[in-house]
N, C-alpha and C positions, 0 to 999 in steps of 0.2 A: 504494500500500500504506500508506505513512505519509503523513499530511497535514502536511508540514513546509514552511513558507514560507521566503522569502529572509531575512527578519529573524531567524528561528530558526536558520538556517544560519550567519548572521553571529555570533550569540551563541555557538554551538557552536564555531566557528572561533576566536573570541577566547579562550574558555576553554581550548581545546586549545593555543593559542599560549602562554598563561600557564603552564599546567600542564606541558606537554612541553618547551617552550622553542623558540627560533627555529632552533637547530642541528639538532635531531632532528625537527622538524615536517615538512619535505619528505619525509624517508625514511619517516616514520610514515604520511603521507598516501598515498605510493606503495604501501606495504604494505597499507593499508586498501583502496585502489583495486583491487589485485590480488585480495585476498580477496573483495571485493564482486563482481568479475568471475567468479571461480570459483564463488561462490554462485549467481550468475545462470545460469551454464552448467549447474550441477548441477540447479537448479530446472527449467530448460528441458529437460534430458535426462529428468528424472523425468516431466515432463508428456508428453513425446513417448512414453516407454515406456507410460504409462497409456493414452494415446490408441491406441497399437498394440494393447495388450491388449483394449481395448474393441472395436476393429475386429475383432480375431481372434475375440472372443466372439460378436460379431454374425454373423460368417461361419460360425462353428460352428453357431449356432442356425439359420441359413439352410440350411446343409448338412443338418442333422438334419430340418428340415421338408421339404426336397426329397426326402430318402430316405424319409420316412414317406409322402409323397404318392405316390412311385413304388411303394412297397410296397403301398399301398392300391389303386393302379391295377392292379398285377400280380394282386393277389388278386381284384379285380373281373373282370378278363379271364379268369383261370383259372376262376372260378365260372361265368361265361357260357359259356365253352368246354366245360366239363364238362356243363352243362345242355343245350347244343346237341348234344353228342355222345350224350347219353342219349336225346334226342328222335329223333335220326337212327337210332340203333340200334333203338329201338322201332318206327319207321316201316319199317325194313328187315325186322324180324321180322314185322310185320303184313303187309307186301307178300309176304314169302316164304310165309306161312301161307295167304294168299289165292290165290297163283299155282297151287299144285297143284290146288285145288278148281276153278278156272276151266279148267285144262288138261284135267281129267277130264270136265268137262261137255260140251265139243264132241265128244269121242270117243264118249260115250254117245249123243249125238244122231245121230251118223253111223251107228252100228250099228242103230239102231231103224228 
């Protein structure tokens, strides 16, 4: 994140030693270390939460696309089923209309 070299850390340490003093410096360094650790944990928690939200969003999108595909498939099947039903009903009506005419034709031939 920050591009700080060893020499720059030495300068910062020397300035801190002069400004804070040798008695308070260890306690101050410990406090800064704890705060830095908390900051790192907080940042990692935020990253993990963001990643979970992204994954959930992707799963929601996938679920929606699957539901849309299933709906389209159901619609297609229902359309084909209705069309087949209509064709079968027409065929049955046509066969029923032709059957009485064929049944009467042999009876007339037998009487003649």
